[in-house]
C-alpha positions, 0 to 999 in steps of 0.5 A, spaced: 436 480 529 442 479 524 438 483 519 437 489 525 444 489 526 446 489 519 440 495 517 443 499 524 450 498 521 449 501 515 445 507 518 451 508 522 456 508 517 452 512 512 451 518 517 458 518 518 460 518 511 455 524 510 458 528 516 465 526 514 463 529 507 460 535 509 466 536 514 470 536 508 466 541 503 467 545 509 474 545 510 475 545 502 471 553 502 477 555 507 481 553 502 485 546 504 486 543 498 490 537 496 497 539 496 500 536 489 495 539 485 496 546 488 503 545 488 503 543 480 496 546 478 494 540 474 487 536 477 488 529 479 486 525 473 493 528 471 498 523 475 493 519 477 489 513 473 481 514 475 482 522 477 484 519 485 491 515 488 495 511 488 495 508 481 500 512 478 500 514 470 506 515 467 506 524 467 504 521 475 511 516 475 515 522 472 512 527 478 515 522 483 521 520 480 524 527 479 522 528 487 515 531 487 518 538 485 514 540 479 511 546 480 507 551 476 509 559 477 505 563 483 502 569 480 505 576 482 503 577 489 500 569 491 504 567 497 507 559 498 503 555 501 505 549 505 504 543 501 499 540 507 494 535 505 489 530 509 486 524 508 481 520 511 477 513 510 471 510 513 468 504 512 464 497 512 466 491 513 462 484 513 464 478 513 460 471 511 461 468 517 463 472 524 469 472 527 468 469 535 470 474 540 470 481 535 473 482 528 478 487 533 477 489 540 472 494 540 468 491 535 463 486 534 463 480 531 461 482 524 457 488 520 462 493 522 463 501 521 470 503 522 474 510 521 480 506 518 485 512 518 485 519 519 493 522 515 496 528 515 501 529 510 507 534 507 506 532 500 510 536 495 516 541 494 521 542 500 525 547 496 530 546 491 530 539 487 529 536 494 520 534 496 518 529 500 511 524 501 511 524 509 505 521 513 502 521 519 496 517 521 491 515 526 489 508 526 482 508 527 481 500 528 488 500 532 486 507 536 493 509 536 497 514 532 504 514 529 508 515 523 506 511 517 510 511 509 515 516 508 519 518 502 524 524 502 527 525 496 532 529 491 532 529 484 536 532 478 536 531 471 541 533 466 543 531 459 550 527 457 552 525 450 544 528 448 541 522 453 537 525 459 539 523 465 535 523 471 538 522 478 535 521 484 536 519 492 531 517 497 530 516 504 525 512 506 522 506 512 519 502 508 522 498 502 518 499 495 514 506 498 519 509 494 517 505 487 513 509 481 510 502 479 503 499 482 506 492 481 511 492 487 507 491 495 507 498 498 502 501 492 499 494 489 493 493 488 487 492 492 490 500 494 485 499 499 482 494 505 479 492 511 483 491 517 477 488 520 477 482 516 481 475 516 487 476 512 492 470 510 498 469 515 503 467 510 507 474 507 513 475 504 517 479 508 518 485 502 511 486 503 510 490 509 514 486 513 519 492 515 514 497 515 515 503 519 521 499 523 526 501 519 529 506 515 533 506 508 538 510 503 538 509 496 540 512 490 537 511 483 537 513 476 532 513 470 536 514 463 533 516 456 526 515 459 527 508 458 532 504 464 532 504 471 536 503 476 536 503 484 541 500 490 541 502 496 539 499 504 535 499 510 537 499 517 533 498 523 530 504 528 531 502 535 525 502 540 527 508 543 525 512 536 520 507 534 516 509 541 517 516 539 514 516 532 509 512 535 511 504 533 510 499 538 517 496 538 515 490 544 516 483 540 518 486 532 523 483 528 530 487 529 534 487 523 541 485 523 546 490 521 544 493 513 539 489 509 541 491 501 535 493 496 535 493 489 530 495 483 531 495 475 525 497 470 526 497 463 519 502 460 518 504 454 512 508 450 508 505 444 504 511 441 499 512 447 501 505 450 506 505 456 509 497 458 514 496 463 518 490 466 522 490 472 525 486 478 526 488 485 530 484 490 531 485 498 536 481 502 535 481 511 537 478 517 532 479 522 532 477 530 525 474 530 521 478 536 528 482 537 531 477 541 537 475 539 538 468 544 539 464 538 542 468 532 538 471 526 534 469 521 535 471 513 530 472 508 532 473 501 526 477 497 527 476 489 520 478 484 520 480 477 513 485 476 510 487 468 505 493 468 501 496 462 498 501 460 492 503 455 489 510 454 483 509 449 483 516 449 484 522 454 478 520 459 478 512 459 484 508 460 485 500 461 491 497 465 494 491 468 499 489 473 502 483 475 508 481 479 511 474 481 516 474 487 519 468 491 522 468 498 528 464 501 528 462 509 534 461 513 530 460 520 536 458 524 534 462 529 526 460 529 528 453 528 532 453 534 527 456 539 522 452 537 518 456 533 519 453 526 519 445 524 524 446 518 531 450 518 530 453 510 522 455 508 520 458 501 514 461 499 512 464 492 506 470 491 503 472 485 498 477 484 495 480 477 489 485 476 486 489 471 482 495 471 478 500 467 475 507 467 471 510 464 471 517 464 476 518 469 471 517 474 468 509 474 473 504 474 472 497 474 478 493 478 479 485 477 485 481 482 488 475 483 492 473 488 495 467 491 501 465 496 505 457 497 511 455 500 513 449 505 509 446 509 511 447 517 507 446 523 511 451 527 509 456 522 503 455 520 499 450 526 491 450 528 488 455 531 481 458 530 481 462 524 487 464 523 491 457 523 491 452 518 490 444 519 494 443 514 500 446 516 500 450 509 501 457 508 496 456 501 492 462 500 489 465 493 483 468 492 480 474 487 478 481 489 474 485 485 472 492 486 467 497 483 469 505 485 466 512 483 471 518 483 466 524 483 472 530 483 478 530 481 478 533 473 479 539 471 472 541 471 469 538 477 465 541 483 471 542 488 476 542 484 482 542 486 479 543 494 478 536 495 477 529 492 474 523 493 472 516 492 466 511 494 468 503 492 465 497 493 470 491 494 468 483 495 474 479 497 472 471 494 477 466 497 478 460 494 484 458 499 485 460 507 492 458 510 492 452 506 485 448 504 478 450 502 474 446 507 475 446 515 482 450 514 483 452 521 482 445 524 476 448 528 470 448 523 471 454 518 471 453 510 476 459 506 469 462 503 467 464 511 472 469 510 470 473 504 469 480 504 464 486 503 468 492 504 465 499 502 469 505 503 469 512 503 475 516 502 477 523 502 482 527 500 483 534 501 
């Protein structure tokens, strides 16, 4: 019975993936193409490791920091076309043990196909030195649509005493979405993952905790191509505006005042090799669940990160990314309302991954993740699947992914009209919510959440 269900789900996945691909191919012949490739006249491999986003190479990072505005000159008589693109992600998810009651509303206990998301983008130059990356997404798991990542920026380069200075500013809605290095949460590995598999309860605030609920402005500079500094702050968005943008405000944490953000990076090139070290920080005071009754909780996140890229030649790339981040929590409001056992908690997160891409097409990435911190019976209590028997946030595991990008190169079929990545990802948990065995107090083991995630990710 299980095998039959699995085979049916696989058949449905393959049929819908094929149908989506055919639709994309037809759209491509109507000259809908990835907007950034159209704007620059460069293939996707010019900016992205493996010929597909979001992992950037040195040129891609420079393009982003310069405001998405680099563009080829239009041919005589050629009309300007708005930099509009689209994306679709379809997937199949299998967990080692089923989830009683369904993986999510509208889905079975296991072996689920999903249209994870379908997005429209403005990605490219707006005018002059102003560019934008704005995403509007239909969430096929939650069955709703709304704004997604948004990054609008202006940048200018000038010389000062023989030193090149890049000055820029960004308006964005998710701390680290503006970052150009794939070591911070918004664009870190894994770049896609299942929304239908259990994930650890604990996460740092900077790791998506404010995404699409705030609006922030930061200014940045890159000096001599080596020294990067960025500072700014975020402010909460009022509930009426969030509803208009497609984000449900009910129960969301509300930022009190301004939440300062800072980022510094040193990068250098050694021949063809690129090496970068950085630090990032965010501080925010939040009304938990939007309730102002007991005041605010305070979160301070600080982290360090490093990245290394070695282009073996024009078609083969080895890369490494790592980050270590710590969060200090002062939970006055949550403690007063009975939601936490401690006033002061702490979380630490470590992530590292290495990848190799062959012929800018076939990639293998292996990553480790771990999070640990203060035991708190209020925040981490026993509960089926998502709870913690030990009141601990500790989780760790390994993610391995193989993927194939048949398009994306200058001589690819359909280039630059369409791009596609096919991938198979496996997540193996060593610990989950505080333990390896019976972690939730209801008999579920960490390995029961091990996940197979197959996906087709299209851009056009």
